[in-house]
N, C-alpha and C positions, 0 to 999 in steps of 0.2 A: 423644406424650403427655408433657407437662412433668413432670419429676420433682419430687416434693414435698421441700422442704428443711426439717429439723427443726433449729430453733435451741435446743440444750438448755442446761442450767446450765453446762456446760464452755465452751460458745461463748462465753457472756456473761462468763465468769470470765476467759477469756484475753482478750477485748475491754478488760476493765477492767484487767487487769495489764499490758497492753502498749501500752496508749494513749499516744500522742505528747503528750497532755494530762495535767497533774497531777491524779490521782483521789484523793479521799478520802472515807471515810463516819465521820460522828460521830453521836452520839446528840442529843437536842432540846437537850441544854446545852452541847454543842460538843467533848465528850469523844471523842477520835479512836479510832475502832474498826479502820477499816482504811485503808491507803494503797497505792498502786500503785508499782511500781519507778521510775517516772518522779519521783515525790515525792522518793523517798528518795535518789535520785542528785542531786537539785538542792538539797536542804537538807543532805544529810549525805555526800556524794560517792559514789563506788563502792563504798566501804566501809561504807555506811551499812546498818543492819539494821533489821527491824521493831520489836524492842524498844526500838530509840531513840525511838520516836515514840508507840506504841501507849499509850492510858492517859492521854497528856497532853492539855491543852485546846488547842484549836486557836487560842485567843486568844494563846497564848504565842508565836506565830510571826508575829502580826500587829503592824505597826508602830504605836507607840503614839498617833501622830497621827492614825492612820485607825480607831481603835477606836470613835469616836463613830458614824461612817459605816457601820462593820460592825453594830454594836448596832441601830441604826435600821432596817437592812435586814434584820437576823434576826427583830426583832419583827414586821416586816410580813409576813415570810414565815410566821411562827408564827400571825398572827392571820388572813390571807387565804388561807393553804394554797396559795401561789402561788411560783413560781420567780422569782428575783431575780438580776439580773446588774449587776456595777459593778466599777470598777477601784480596786484598792488596792495598798498596799505590804506586803511580808512580809520577816521577817529571818530569816536562817539562824543556827544557833548560834554560828557564826564571825564574826559582824558584817555579813555580806554584805546589801546590800538590793536586793530584787527587786520587780519591777513586773509584776502580774498582771491578767488581766481575767478575773474570776472569776464562775462561775454556781452558786448554790445552790438545789438542788431539794428541796422536802420530801417525805418519804415518809410518808403518813398512813395510820394504822391505826385502825379504830373512832372516826373523828371527829377524832383528836388527831395531831400530828406525833410520831413515834416516832423518826424518824432524817432526817439531811440527807445528801444525795449532793452533794459539790462536784466541780466541774471547773474547771481555771483553765489559762490560756494565758500563757506569757511573753511580756510585753510590753517588755521591755528594749530590744530591737533597735529597736522602733518609737518608742519614747521618745527614743532616742539620734538616730534620723532625724529626727524632729520638731524636735529642738533643733539639729541642724545645719541644717535648713532655713531656720531663723530668720537664721541669719548667713551662708548660702550665697550669697546675690546680693552682698553687699558683699565677701566673701572672693573671689568670682570675680572681681570688677572689680580689687580690689587684685592678685590674681596676674597679670591679663593686664597691668596697668600695669607691674608690676616685671618680668614676661617681656619685655615690649617694650622696656622700659629696658635691661634686661640684654643683650638681644639687640644693640640699637644701640651701646651703651657696648663690648661685646665686640668688634665689628666695629671701632671706634676702636683700642681696645687691641691689636687682631691687628697693626695697622698700626704703632702707635707701638713695641710690644715687638719686632716684627720687624725694622723698620729699625733700633732702637737696638742690637739684637744683631748686625745686619750692619755698623754702624758701629763697634762696639765690638772687632770681629774685624779690622776693616782699619785700626785705628789702633794705633800702636805705644805700649807701656805708658809711655813718657817723654813723650808728647804731652801738652801742657797739657789738652787736649779728652777725654783718656782717662777721666780721674775723672768729668768732667761726665756724658758719655755713660753711664758705668757708673750713676750716680745715677739718670739718667732711666730707664734699664733696671730698675733695682731698685724705683722709684717705679711702673713699670708693672706689675711683678710683682706687688707688694702690692694695686693695684687690681684686678688680675685675681682675686686670691684674695678681695677684699672683695664683688667682683661675684658670683662664685661662691656664696659664703655667703648672700649676698641672695636669689639664685635658689634655692637649696636649702630655704631657710627659708620662701619664699612658696608654692613649688609643691606639689601633692599627688601623691605617687608610689606606685606599688604597693609592699608590702612586700617587701623582699628581705633575707633574712638572710644575712650574710657576715661573716667575720673583721673586726673592728674594733678600731682602736687608740684605747682610751679617752683615752690622755694626749694625743693629736693632736686628738680631738674636742673635748676640754674647751679646748684652745688655740683652736682654731677658733671656738668660741663665747664666748670671754671677752668680747670687745668688745660682742657683742649682749648679754650678761648685764649689763655695766656700765651699757649704754644703759638697759636695763630697771629697773635698780636706782635709777638717778638719781643727782644729785649729793649728796644727804644722807646716802647709805647708803654706808661705806667697804667695799671689798671685799678679801679675802684668797682666794688660790688656792695649795694646797699639794699638790704631786703626788710620790709616791716614784718614783725611777727605775726604768726598766724594768718598767713596770706589766704590760705583756703584753696580750692580746687577748681579747675574748669574741665569741660569735657572736651578732649581731643585726643589724637593719637601722640603718645609720648615722644616717639621718634622725630615728630615735626617740631618739636621744641629746640631740639638740638640744631635742626635745619635752618630755624630762624635765628638763633643766635650766632651759629657760624658764618651765615651769610652776613650778618650785620657786623660781625668782628672782621671778616675779610674786607668788607667795604671800607671799615674804619681804618684798618690797618694800610691799604692802598692810598687812602686820603692822608697819611701821615708818614711819608718816606723818611722824613728825619727826626721822627719821634713825635710825641705827643700825650695826650690824656684820653684814654676811654673809660666811661662812666655807665654802669648798669645798674638802673635803681628798679625795685618792684614794690608795689604798695597797692592798697585796695583804693578804689575810687567809686564813690555813691554819688549818682547823678540822680538828683530830686525830680528834675524834669529833663524832656528832651533838649539837646543841644546840638551846636553845629562843632564838629572837628576836621577843621580844613573844609573840604567839599562834602563830607560824610554827615548825615544826619543822624545823630546816636540817640536811641531811644532811652527814656528814664530806666535806671537800673543799677545793680551793682556789678562792677568790674574789677579785675585785676589789671592794673597799668603797668606796662613795661616801658622805661624810658632809656634809650641809647644815645648818649651824647659821645662825640668827639671833637678835638680840637684841630681837625685837619683843615684841608685847603677849601672845603665848601664848595658849592656849585653856582655857575651863572645862570641866567635865566633859560638860555638854549639848552644845556644840560638837563636843568630841573625840569624842564617840560617832557623830557624823554624817559624820566628814570623808570617808569612802570612798562616800557616797551619791553617785550619778551627778550629781545636779542639785542638790545643796545647796551653798549660798553664804552667807557671812555679810555680803556687800555688799547694799545695798539693791536694785541693780539687777545683782545677780549672774547671769552666764550662764557657760555652759561645763562642762567634765568634770573640771577640777582633778586632785586626788589619785586621783580614781577612774581617770583616765587613765593616770596615772603607774604605779599599782599594776598596772593590766591590761598596759602595756608592759613592765615587769620580770617579771611572771608569763611572758608569752608566750616569754621567753628562758631560763625556769628560775630566774629570781632571786627574791630576797626583799626585802620593804620593811617598814620598822618606823619608827613615829613617836612621839616623846617631846615632851610640851608642857607648859609650868608657865605659869598665868595669871600674866602681869606679868614673866615671866622669859625668854620665848622658846621657840623649837621647834627640835628637831633631826630630820633625816630620815636614816635609815641605809638603804642599799640595797647588798645583795650581788648580784653577777652572777657566774655561774660562770666562771671562768678557762677559755678554749679549751684543749683536750687538745693536748699536744705533738705527737700523732699528727697533727693537723690541719696541714698545710703552708700558709702563707701565700700569698695569691695573687701570682703573679709578673706584674709589668707591665714588659714591654720598652718602654723609653724612652730616646731620645738625651737624655743631661743638656745642662744650658745652658752647659757651660763652653766650648761652641764649635760652631761649625757645622760638622759633619763632612762632608767630601766623599764621595758615593757614588761606587763604582767606576762605570763606564761600563756601560750596559746590555749583556749578551752578544748579545742576539739583535735586533740593529739598534737603530734610534732609536725608542723607543714615542711614540705620539701620545696627547697628553692634551688633552681638552676641558674648560676651566674655565668654569663658569656661575657668576656671582656678579654680584648687582645693586649691591654697593658699590664704585665704580670703584677707590678706593685698596686695598681687600683684593684685588680681582681683579689689579691691577697688581702687588702684592706676590707673590701665588702664582705669576703667570706670570714674573715675574723670578726668583725662587728655582728654579723647574724648570727653566727655561731654563739656567741657571748650573749645573745638574747633568746636562744632556744630554738632556733630554726635548724633544721638538718639540710646541709647545703653540698651541692654538686657543682665543680668547676669545670669550666672549658675554655680554651683559648681562641676559639673561632666558631663560627657558626656550623662548618663541617662536623667538628669534634662534638659539638653540642647536640647535633641530630644523631650523631652514633652513639652517643650516651644516653640519650632519651630513648632510642629504640631498645638498647639492651638493658635499661633499667627496669627491675621488676616490680617497683610500687608506682604510685601516682605522683607526678611532678604537680604541686600546686601553684607555684609562682615562677614566671621565667623574667631575670633581670639582665637585660643585655645592652652593651653598648650599641649605638645606632650605626656608626661606621666603622665598617669592618672589610677586610678584603673577601672576595668571592661571594659569600653569602653576608649581606649587611644586615641589620637589626630588623627592619621590617620584612624582609624575605624570610628570615628565621622566624619571625613571630607567626607569619602566615602558616609557615609549614608545621610548626608546632601546634598551632591550633587546630589543624586538621587531624592530628594524632589526638589531642586532648581539647575538645571543644569548648570545655569549662575552665581552660587555663587563664591565669590572671597574668596581666603582662605589665612590666614596669621598663620603660626606657630610659637610659642615661645618654646624656651626649653635652660636649661642650660648645656645639654649633647653636643651639637654641631650639626651642619647641616647634618651630615652623617646618622643621624637616619631617615632622610626623604628620604631615598633611595627607592623610589617606582615609578615604570613607569606610574601608575595611576595618580600620583600627581605631575607630573613635571611642571605643570604651577602655582604651589603655590609660596608663598614668605616664608622667614623664617627671624625670628628676634631673635638673641642670646640674653640669659640672661647673666649678668644683662644687662639692657639697660636704658637709660636716656629717659625722656618724649620727648625731641627732636627727638631721635631716633625713637621713637614710630610713632610720628605724620609724621616723614618724611616718613618712611615705609608705613604707611596707605595711604598718599597721592600717593606714587607711585602705589600702589597696585589698588587704585580706579580711576587712570587716564584710560580714554577710550581706 
């Protein structure tokens, strides 16, 4: 016999209080009588209390531009005694704008509406997704073009830089060609940095927080910022020596700087001045930065100033709304994105603007604790091609798979000079055939990641099935993110372009017992 379940008042109280949706009860005029925990958390944070909201009119929390829609639906519900649902924006006391799908149900007693029960679902994530979809197609095409260009160019730079280094080492310093070769090498190195910056800027990767040298990141982005600002805007960058590091995603630094530079450019269509300053800021006690209470501590302070048009009070009040723009065809997330990035790493952001006199953005990023040791990266410097000692356990055999003939030839030559027996293949199919026909043992597979028909990952898995102990080193100009495979976690990665010294250092590390 089925047991009868009784839903008493305590059950419904628990349902209201712990709902994932915002819950509120008002009287017929909108005065708030009850709210649940979810509402308090969203509007007032985890420290919010019931007295913060009880007795206030719900209209206080509604975006002023959406009030006409709210009043229209409220009158309809009063008149027809029916539940109404619609989208609207609401504002928290600290100025945050939130997007909700709200449902208002009238509670009727003796033929009149006595109360309203409201439920609201946070729609911000959906709104951001919709906005991103509008640009995703073109963004994907741009990313693919940029990635393909970087891959091909990195292959060329691997050959240019590799042979330039080998020539430089073979020439006496007194040779008339030594300086010329050195210039080729330096130009190739700078081209490598530019290609990597372009690739980092165009691709979308997972957020990975690590120790970031802000001074170095600003230097990396200077040429991009200058390009964004254009010729009419003069740019000044001032950095305090020994800034230190912060814990954040390195790619987010470029997002912050590019957004602020684009905003400044749009505010100065006839030209002006853009100034970026970075220094350390030591707060002995807690203080207020605008509406933010900043705890005592050490920070890296970024200050961005422009001499543009500035903002009036009406525009300034909306700068952190996700989709607000003063441009006729404005799209994107602007300062909302910058604020979220800064908040995600424990930082603070403040904006000051005067109509006709420009805008200043101040960002405080917590300085990484001295207890955090910097990441150590073992790398052979490009001062010279260091000769590795002969392998102790015989002559290892390396299978080199690369569809670019010049890169394959360079890798083969460098490894052969350092005592390795090499087999080369132009593609994955040839590599598998050579491996099956080879009489001995293959100790190391060095393969490009992007190849036709059989790519690097597929080749590595097939080779591992033949030689379970095979060591694998991937090469690519796309970045290490493309080796995101649980079956290949114990492999190594060498980004293109690389120098002969980088190749030898990486191979020696991979071949260590």
